[in-house]
N, C-alpha and C positions, 0 to 999 in steps of 0.2 A: 449608096450601098456598093455601087461599083468600085468606089475608091477604097472601101474597107476590104473588098475582096483582093484588090491589087496589093494593099498593105499586107494582108495575110500571105499572099504568094510570095512577096519580097522577103518577109520575115523567114518563111520556110527555105527560101533559096539561100539566104545569107547564113542561117543557122546550119544548114547542111554543108555549106562550103567551108564552114569553120568548125567542122565536127571534131569534138574532143569529149572525153568522158567526164572531165571535172570542170565543168563550166558553172559559175556561181551567180552571174549577173544576168537577169532576164528582163526583156522589155517586150511589151505587146500591147494589146488592145483589150478593153472591157466594155461589154454592151449591157444596157438596161439601166441598172442602178449602181454605180454611175456609168456613163458612157465616156470614155476617155482613154488616156495612156496610163498603162500600168507598169510599175517596176517591182522587181523582186530580187533581193539579195539573199542566197542561202548560205548561212555560216556553219552549218553543220547538217547532218542527215535529217534532223527533225525540226530545227528551228530556223526561221527566216525573218527578214524584214521586208515589208510590202507596202507600197504607196500607189495612190492612184489620183490623178488629177484630171478633172473633166467637167461635164455638165450633168445635172440631175434634173429632177422635176421642176424645181423653182430657180435654178440658175447654176452658178458656179459651185464646184465641190471639190474638196481636197481631204484626203485621209492618209495617215501614216500609222503603222502599228507593227506588231509581232504576231507571226503565225507560227503554230506548233502542229506538226503532223502526229497526231496521237494514235492512229490505228493504221496499219499497213495491211490492206485487203489482199493485194498482190504485190509483186515485185515493183510494179509501175503505178498502182493505184493506191492512193492514201487519203484518209479522212483528216481534216484539219480544222482547228479552231484558233481563236485568238482574241485580241483587243487592239483597239486603235483610237486615236484622237482624230476628230474630224472638224472641218470648218465648212459650212454651207451657206449659201446666199439664199435669202428668203425676203419676201415683201415685208415691209414694216410700215404700219399705219400710225401716224401721229396726229393726235387731236390738237388743231390749231385754234378752233373756236367751237362754240356749241353746234353740234351737228356737222362740223366741217372737218375733214381729215385730209392729210397730206401723205401719199404713198411714196416710199423710196425703197430702194434695196439696201440690205444690210447683211453683213456676214455674222453668223452665230456659231459658237463652239459647241462641241458634242462629243459623244463616244459611240463606238460601234463595236459589236461582237459578232464576227462572222463565223459560220459553219458551213464547210463545203467538202467537195471531193475534187481531187486533182489526179489527171492522168499524164504520166510522163512517157514521152515517145521521143527517142534520140535526143535532140537539143531543144525540144518543145514541151511546154506543159499546157494542157487544156483544162480549164477548171470551171466549176459552177458552184455558186454559194447563195446562201440566204443569210442576211445579216439583220440583227436588231439594232436600230439606230435611235439615240436619244439626243435631241438638240435643245439647247437652252435658249428658248425664244419666249420671254414673257411668261416663263413657267417651263415645264418640260413636255416637249412633243415626242412621242415615240411612234415608229413606223418601221416596217419590214422592207428590206431591199433584196432584190434578186439580181444576180449578175452572172454572166457567162463570159468567157474570154480565152484568149490564147497568149502565150508568151514564147519568144525565142531566146535561148541562152547564148551569150557571148563568151 
């Protein structure tokens, strides 16, 4: 937890020292689902590309997709939604003989649909989101994810 605090302080110092109004590339951290490094590239006022690599409940997690800011609540507060492709690590049981199974880790593809709120402050964005995730693991598994995070723009 102490390292995460230092990372946030470092990102804040870097972004304030590089202050400009039109910075499009953001890097930061995401907590809960998933916990990891998050990247965002804004190509206009409403559309952006977002990606996160990290860990989730079952192991490794990666997603990449498009976000759309569909409502501007205030100049600095926006609601967004989008869609993304995801790859997630899960435990896999393989039957090797009657009643005997072998467990191993495997990566499964899926999709996610986030809905969230973002607050822009100087060269930072602070976000919170809920996402519906569908993973294709011997059928379709659906679950909700909640994430909060912060990004600094370069």
